[in-house]
C-alpha positions as CSV (number, residue, x, y, z in Angstrom):
1,X,-17.1,22.7,63.5
2,X,-15.7,21.7,60.1
3,X,-17.1,18.9,58.3
4,X,-14.6,15.8,58.1
5,X,-13.1,15.3,54.5
6,X,-15.0,12.6,52.4
7,X,-12.9,10.1,50.6
8,X,-15.2,9.2,48.1
9,X,-15.1,12.7,46.4
10,X,-12.1,14.4,44.7
11,X,-11.1,17.3,46.8
12,X,-10.8,20.9,44.6
13,X,-7.3,22.0,44.5
14,X,-5.9,25.2,44.6
15,X,-3.2,24.3,41.9
16,X,-2.6,26.7,39.2
17,X,-4.6,25.7,35.9
18,X,-2.6,25.8,32.8
19,X,-4.6,26.7,29.6
20,X,-5.3,23.8,27.5
21,X,-4.5,23.5,23.7
22,X,-5.1,21.1,20.9
23,X,-2.2,18.4,20.8
24,X,-2.7,18.0,17.1
25,X,-2.4,21.4,16.3
26,X,0.7,21.9,18.4
27,X,1.9,18.4,16.8
28,X,1.6,19.9,13.2
29,X,3.0,23.4,14.1
30,X,6.0,20.9,15.5
31,X,6.2,19.3,12.1
32,X,6.2,22.5,10.5
33,X,9.0,23.6,12.4
34,X,11.1,20.6,12.3
35,X,10.5,20.9,8.6
36,X,11.7,24.7,8.3
37,X,14.6,24.0,10.6
38,X,15.9,21.0,8.2
39,X,16.3,23.1,5.3
40,X,19.4,25.0,3.9
41,X,17.6,28.4,4.0
42,X,17.4,28.0,8.0
43,X,21.0,26.9,7.8
44,X,22.0,30.0,5.7
45,X,19.6,32.4,7.8
46,X,21.0,31.3,11.0
47,X,24.6,31.9,9.4
48,X,23.9,35.6,8.4
49,X,22.4,36.2,11.8
50,X,25.5,35.0,13.5
51,X,27.7,36.9,11.5
52,X,25.6,40.0,11.7
53,X,25.9,39.1,15.6
54,X,30.0,39.0,15.5
55,X,30.2,41.7,13.1
56,X,28.0,44.2,15.2
57,X,29.8,43.1,18.4
58,X,33.2,43.4,17.2
59,X,33.3,46.1,14.6
60,X,31.1,48.6,16.6
61,X,32.2,51.0,19.3
62,X,32.1,49.6,23.0
63,X,28.9,51.5,24.0
64,X,26.9,50.1,21.2
65,X,28.0,46.4,21.8
66,X,25.3,44.4,23.4
67,X,27.4,41.2,23.7
68,X,30.9,41.8,24.0
69,X,33.9,39.2,23.3
70,X,33.0,35.6,25.0
71,X,29.7,36.0,23.4
72,X,27.9,35.0,26.5
73,X,24.3,36.3,25.4
74,X,24.6,34.4,22.0
75,X,25.6,31.2,23.4
76,X,22.7,31.4,25.5
77,X,20.2,32.4,22.7
78,X,21.6,29.3,20.6
79,X,21.2,27.2,23.5
80,X,17.6,28.1,24.0
81,X,16.7,27.8,20.7
82,X,18.6,24.2,20.7
83,X,16.7,23.3,23.8
84,X,13.4,24.1,22.3
85,X,14.4,22.7,18.9
86,X,15.2,19.3,19.9
87,X,12.1,18.2,21.7
88,X,10.1,19.9,18.5
89,X,11.8,18.0,16.3
90,X,11.7,14.5,18.6
91,X,7.9,15.4,18.7
92,X,7.5,15.8,14.7
93,X,9.8,12.2,14.2
94,X,7.4,10.5,16.7
95,X,4.3,11.7,15.0
96,X,5.9,10.7,11.9
97,X,6.6,7.3,13.0
98,X,3.1,6.7,14.5
99,X,1.9,7.6,10.8
100,X,4.3,5.3,9.1
101,X,3.3,2.2,11.6
102,X,-0.5,2.8,10.7
103,X,0.8,2.8,7.0
104,X,2.5,0.0,7.5
105,X,-0.4,-2.0,9.2
106,X,-2.6,-0.7,6.5
107,X,-0.1,-2.0,4.2
108,X,0.0,-5.5,5.7
109,X,-3.6,-6.0,5.9
110,X,-3.9,-4.8,1.9
111,X,-1.3,-7.6,1.4
112,X,-2.9,-10.3,3.5
113,X,-6.6,-9.5,1.8
114,X,-4.6,-9.6,-1.7
115,X,-2.9,-13.1,-0.7
116,X,-6.1,-14.4,0.5
117,X,-7.6,-13.2,-2.9
118,X,-4.7,-14.8,-5.2
119,X,-5.0,-17.9,-3.2
120,X,-8.6,-18.1,-3.7
121,X,-8.5,-17.4,-7.5
122,X,-5.7,-20.1,-8.0
123,X,-8.1,-22.4,-6.3
124,X,-11.0,-21.4,-8.4
125,X,-8.7,-21.7,-11.6
126,X,-7.5,-25.1,-10.5
127,X,-11.1,-26.5,-10.0
128,X,-12.2,-25.1,-13.2
129,X,-9.0,-26.7,-14.8
130,X,-10.2,-29.8,-13.6
131,X,-13.4,-29.6,-14.6
132,X,-12.4,-28.7,-18.3
133,X,-10.5,-31.9,-18.2
134,X,-13.5,-33.6,-17.9
135,X,-15.2,-31.6,-20.5
136,X,-15.1,-32.6,-24.3
137,X,-13.4,-30.1,-26.1
138,X,-14.4,-29.0,-29.7
139,X,-11.5,-30.9,-31.3
140,X,-12.1,-33.9,-29.1
141,X,-15.8,-34.2,-30.3
142,X,-14.9,-33.4,-33.9
143,X,-12.6,-36.2,-33.8
144,X,-15.1,-38.4,-32.4
145,X,-17.8,-37.7,-35.1
146,X,-15.4,-38.4,-37.7
147,X,-14.6,-41.6,-36.3
148,X,-18.0,-42.3,-36.0
149,X,-18.8,-41.4,-39.2
150,X,-16.5,-43.4,-40.6
151,X,-17.7,-46.1,-38.6
152,X,-20.8,-45.6,-40.2
153,X,-19.7,-45.5,-43.5
154,X,-17.9,-48.5,-43.3
155,X,-21.1,-50.3,-41.7
156,X,-23.2,-49.3,-44.4
157,X,-20.6,-50.6,-47.1
158,X,-20.4,-53.9,-45.5
159,X,-24.5,-53.7,-45.5
160,X,-24.5,-52.8,-49.0
161,X,-22.0,-55.9,-49.8
162,X,-23.9,-58.7,-48.0
163,X,-27.4,-57.4,-49.5
164,X,-25.7,-57.1,-53.0
165,X,-22.9,-60.1,-53.0
166,X,-22.2,-59.9,-57.0
167,X,-22.7,-56.4,-58.2
168,X,-20.2,-56.7,-61.3
169,X,-20.5,-53.0,-62.5
170,X,-20.6,-51.4,-59.0
171,X,-23.8,-49.4,-59.8
172,X,-26.3,-48.9,-57.6
173,X,-29.5,-47.8,-58.8
174,X,-31.1,-46.6,-56.0
175,X,-28.4,-44.0,-54.7
176,X,-28.1,-42.3,-58.2
177,X,-25.6,-45.1,-59.8
178,X,-23.0,-45.4,-57.0
179,X,-22.0,-47.5,-54.2
180,X,-22.0,-46.3,-51.0
181,X,-18.7,-45.6,-49.2
């Protein structure tokens, strides 16, 4: 009597198992293939091969021709090449689009960070300008000290004139013989 099939476990298949391959290595190979097919060298080589094919199957005796006039075998070979080339080129383009998308996302992230940094620095510079507006500058201090020195000289002059109201010669013996300014 056979055991009933269990539904909680996957059943073993008798399918043909295909060999595993590294998708990244296959992708790199397809990019190399697409890169080589997109060159002038490839076009020149294909033109030479097709020219030799035509020449061989047209100019050689009938027994040596492997693809007579309608060139059906050449059509089959070129169709086979195109049927493999198109998906490989598309795979290479998809991989390039993925790389471009990642690069664009990284550029956006960096641009956002730079914008945030720039805005932060702009705010800091504005704060420093405001703070410097409240700080006395060297020229401001120099002008204030000059003004204070002039006020002190004027006050000293008035005090001297009050203390010595009638000094006919204008000489002061305390200060080396001169009036204060």
